[in-house]
C-alpha positions in Angstrom: 31.6 -157.0 -42.6 33.4 -154.6 -44.9 33.8 -150.9 -44.0 31.5 -149.9 -46.8 28.7 -152.1 -45.3 29.3 -150.5 -41.9 28.9 -147.0 -43.4 25.7 -148.2 -45.1 24.3 -149.6 -41.9 25.2 -146.4 -40.0 23.4 -144.3 -42.7 20.3 -146.5 -42.4 20.3 -146.1 -38.6 20.7 -142.4 -38.8 17.9 -142.0 -41.3 15.6 -144.1 -39.2 16.3 -142.0 -36.1 15.8 -138.8 -38.1 12.4 -140.1 -39.3 11.3 -141.0 -35.7 9.0 -138.3 -34.3 10.3 -136.6 -31.2 8.0 -137.4 -28.2 9.7 -135.4 -25.5 12.5 -137.8 -24.5 15.7 -136.5 -26.0 19.5 -136.5 -25.5 19.1 -134.8 -22.1 16.5 -135.9 -19.5 13.1 -134.3 -19.9 12.9 -133.5 -16.2 9.9 -132.7 -14.1 7.0 -130.4 -15.1 8.3 -126.9 -15.0 6.0 -125.8 -12.0 8.4 -123.0 -10.9 7.8 -121.1 -14.1 4.4 -122.5 -15.2 2.8 -119.1 -14.7 5.0 -117.7 -17.6 4.0 -120.5 -20.1 1.0 -121.3 -22.1 0.8 -125.1 -22.0 3.1 -127.6 -20.3 6.9 -127.5 -20.2 9.5 -129.6 -18.5 12.9 -128.5 -17.0 16.1 -130.2 -16.1 19.0 -128.0 -14.9 22.2 -129.2 -16.5 24.5 -126.7 -14.8 24.1 -124.2 -11.9 27.9 -123.5 -11.6 29.5 -120.6 -13.6 27.0 -120.7 -16.4 23.4 -121.6 -15.9 22.2 -124.2 -18.4 18.8 -125.8 -18.6 17.2 -128.3 -20.8 13.6 -127.1 -21.6 11.1 -129.5 -23.2 7.8 -128.1 -24.6 4.7 -130.2 -25.3 3.1 -129.4 -28.6 1.8 -125.8 -28.7 3.5 -124.9 -25.4 5.3 -121.5 -25.4 6.7 -119.1 -23.0 5.5 -115.5 -22.6 7.2 -112.6 -24.1 10.2 -111.8 -22.0 13.5 -109.9 -21.8 16.9 -111.0 -20.4 18.5 -107.9 -18.9 22.2 -107.5 -19.2 23.4 -111.0 -20.1 21.1 -112.4 -22.9 20.6 -116.0 -23.7 21.6 -118.7 -26.2 19.3 -121.5 -27.3 20.6 -124.7 -28.7 17.8 -126.6 -30.3 18.1 -130.4 -29.7 14.8 -131.9 -31.0 11.4 -131.3 -32.5 10.1 -128.2 -34.2 9.4 -124.8 -32.6 9.4 -121.1 -33.0 11.4 -118.1 -31.9 10.3 -114.5 -32.4 11.7 -111.1 -31.5 9.2 -108.2 -31.1 8.6 -106.5 -34.4 10.1 -109.3 -36.5 8.5 -112.4 -38.1 8.7 -115.7 -36.2 11.6 -118.0 -37.1 11.0 -121.7 -37.4 13.5 -123.8 -35.3 14.7 -127.4 -35.7 17.4 -129.6 -34.2 20.8 -128.0 -34.7 19.6 -124.4 -34.8 21.3 -121.9 -32.6 19.7 -118.6 -31.5 21.8 -115.9 -29.9 19.5 -113.5 -28.0 21.1 -110.2 -27.2 20.3 -108.6 -23.8 17.3 -106.2 -23.8 15.6 -108.1 -26.6 11.9 -108.8 -26.2 11.2 -112.3 -27.5 9.4 -115.7 -27.0 10.1 -119.3 -27.9 8.1 -122.5 -27.9 6.9 -125.6 -29.7 5.0 -125.7 -33.0 1.4 -126.7 -32.3 1.9 -130.2 -33.9 5.4 -131.0 -32.4 7.2 -131.5 -29.2 10.2 -129.2 -28.9 13.4 -129.1 -26.8 16.3 -126.7 -26.5 19.2 -126.2 -24.1 19.0 -122.6 -22.7 22.3 -121.0 -21.8 22.2 -117.8 -19.7 25.0 -115.5 -20.7 26.7 -114.6 -17.5 26.4 -111.0 -16.4 26.7 -108.9 -13.3 23.2 -108.1 -12.1 21.4 -109.9 -15.0 17.7 -110.7 -14.6 14.6 -111.8 -16.5 11.5 -109.7 -17.0 8.4 -111.7 -17.9 5.8 -109.9 -19.9 2.4 -110.7 -21.6 1.5 -114.1 -23.0 1.8 -114.7 -26.8 -1.7 -114.8 -28.1 -3.4 -117.9 -29.6 -4.2 -115.8 -32.7 -0.5 -115.1 -33.2 0.4 -118.7 -32.9 -2.4 -120.0 -35.1 -0.8 -118.1 -38.0 2.4 -120.1 -37.7 2.6 -123.2 -39.8 
């Protein structure tokens, strides 16, 4: 097979994968139901911790329509690396931002925000806690169904 045929085959494979809907199983394990934090989510999410040493990193997978409550990361902030599906991120007082695989969200400390899946799509991101001395999370009120119903 010539190298041009190999490139063509690779392109076809890539396009096929891109056209396949995300069903919750991504490049990192989906993990178990996120029971430890279920009280801070509307809907069902799954969590796999990827690192607990130095930098805390977790893979979070959201079923369609699942979202976390408004929350604030005190001191360190958070970075989201979107790996699959379609979802939303919103900071208080700003319009929601649509998220897709490859998007990166840098969330400064003390920023009230939420993130989760679009109502018609599974969604997954890697959540990186920015290391800080004395950092913590403050969980707030749920994001209303009315707010989410306005998102397309």
